[in-house]
Every structure is written in C-alpha cells, then in structure tokens.
C-alpha positions in Angstrom: 0.0 0.0 0.0 1.4 3.4 -1.0 0.8 6.3 1.3 1.3 9.9 0.4 2.2 12.0 3.5 1.1 15.6 3.8 3.5 18.1 5.3 1.7 18.1 8.7 2.2 14.3 9.0 5.9 14.5 8.2 6.3 17.4 10.7 4.5 15.5 13.4 6.5 12.3 12.9 9.7 14.3 13.2 8.5 16.2 16.2 7.4 13.3 18.3 8.6 9.7 18.5 5.2 8.7 19.8 1.9 9.0 17.9 0.2 8.0 14.8 2.4 9.8 12.3 5.6 8.1 13.5 3.8 4.8 13.6 3.5 5.0 9.8 7.2 5.2 9.5 7.6 2.1 11.8 5.2 0.2 9.6 7.0 1.3 6.4 10.3 0.1 8.0 8.6 -3.3 8.6 7.6 -3.5 4.9 3.9 -3.0 5.5 3.5 0.1 3.3 5.5 2.5 1.2 5.7 6.2 2.0 6.0 9.1 -0.5 5.4 12.9 -0.6 6.0 15.8 -2.9 9.0 18.2 -2.8 6.4 20.9 -2.0 5.1 19.1 1.1 8.6 18.1 2.2 9.7 21.7 2.0 6.7 22.9 4.0 7.5 20.3 6.7 11.1 21.4 6.8 10.1 25.1 7.1 7.7 24.4 9.9 10.1 22.2 11.8 12.9 24.9 11.5 10.5 27.5 13.0 9.0 25.3 15.8 11.6 22.7 16.7 14.9 23.2 14.9 16.5 20.6 17.1 14.5 17.9 15.4 16.1 18.5 12.0 18.3 15.4 12.2 15.2 13.3 13.0 13.5 14.6 9.9 16.5 13.8 7.7 16.6 10.3 9.1 12.8 9.7 8.6 12.9 11.1 5.0 15.3 8.3 4.0 12.1 6.1 4.0 10.1 8.6 1.9 10.1 8.8 -1.9 9.7 12.3 -3.4 7.2 12.1 -6.2 7.6 14.3 -9.3 5.7 17.6 -9.2 2.3 17.3 -10.8 1.3 18.3 -14.2 -0.7 21.6 -14.2 -3.9 19.7 -15.4 -3.9 17.7 -12.1 -3.4 20.9 -10.0 -6.4 22.6 -11.8 -8.5 19.5 -11.2 -7.5 19.4 -7.5 -8.2 23.1 -7.0 -11.8 22.6 -8.2 -12.6 20.3 -5.2 -12.4 23.1 -3.7 -8.9 23.2 -2.2 -6.8 26.1 -1.1 -4.2 27.2 -3.7 -1.4 25.9 -1.5 -3.0 22.4 -1.1 -4.0 21.7 -4.7 -0.4 20.8 -5.9 0.0 18.5 -2.9 -3.1 16.4 -3.6 -2.4 16.6 -7.3 1.0 15.0 -6.8 -0.6 12.2 -4.9 -3.2 11.6 -7.7 -0.6 11.8 -10.4 1.6 9.4 -8.4 -1.2 6.9 -8.2 -0.9 6.5 -4.5 -3.5 4.5 -2.6 -4.0 6.8 0.4 -3.4 10.5 1.0 -2.7 11.0 4.7 -3.3 14.4 6.3 -4.1 15.7 9.7 -5.3 19.0 8.2 -9.0 19.0 9.1 -9.4 22.7 8.1 -8.3 22.3 4.5 -9.0 18.6 3.8 -11.7 17.7 6.3 -14.5 18.0 3.7 -12.7 15.3 1.7 -12.0 12.8 4.4 -13.1 9.3 3.4 -13.6 10.3 -0.2 -11.8 8.6 -3.1 -10.6 11.0 -5.8 -9.1 9.5 -8.9 -8.3 6.4 -7.0 -6.8 8.1 -4.0 -8.5 7.9 -0.6 -8.1 10.9 1.6 -7.8 10.0 5.3 -6.5 10.9 8.7 -3.4 9.3 10.2 -5.7 7.1 12.4 -7.6 5.9 9.3 -4.4 5.2 7.4 -3.1 3.0 10.2 -6.4 1.1 10.3 -6.1 0.6 6.5 -2.6 -0.8 6.8 -3.8 -3.1 9.5 -1.6 -2.0 12.4 
C-alpha cells in the first residue's frame, strides 16, 4: 500500500517519536507500506520544523530516508484538485498524490482537507493518520 504523507504528517513524525504519524514510519520500515510525498510538502514540513523545533532537523533527515519524493504534478492535475475546492497551497500536494497513483493521501489538516476525508478521488482515498493506520492493519 502506497501512502502519500502531507506536510503536517511529516512534521508530526519528526517532532514526536510517539503517535500515529511516527507509527506509519515504523510500519514502512517493517515493509507493510511505502511512503511518499512531494517536494512541496517536504519543503513545507522542513520550514515548519525549522520554526518550531529546529533541534528535530536530524530526525527529519533520518525519517525522510524512508520517503520517496514524487515528481511535481502536471498543471492539469493541479487545476482539477483546485476545483474540489482546495486552497491554492493544497492543490499541488493532492495533485502530486493523484498523479503518483498512491492508494492513500494522509493528512491531519482538518481545516483544508476535512471535507474530503473518506472520499476517493481519482483512486486516492483521503484519510487521517488514524484511518491510514487502520487501513494498513496495524
């Protein structure tokens, strides 16, 4: 199962060794899923971590060794994602997941993605970290 991690999931996994976000990395290390993200989402996680917990930078670097960076999406996918509706900053992230043909898009961002939780868009299911772990079978 291929999981796309939104920036907030990556940030949370680096910030705390406990919790649902880090559990996905443990499951990936055990071969139960594959993790990916976009350069855009990765950069957002790095920026936020540098602002809020710069001492966790080495943890982020270590965790990202398990994460494939997908190519940036074609503009057609960004336009389609923006119509959902999504904030301008979020459309390229979801578009990268759709173009990358992932199984699950994982985000803790209820404000911007909450209206899409549980939906399947172009074959990609949008879920919370808790729902992603349930889908993996942890």
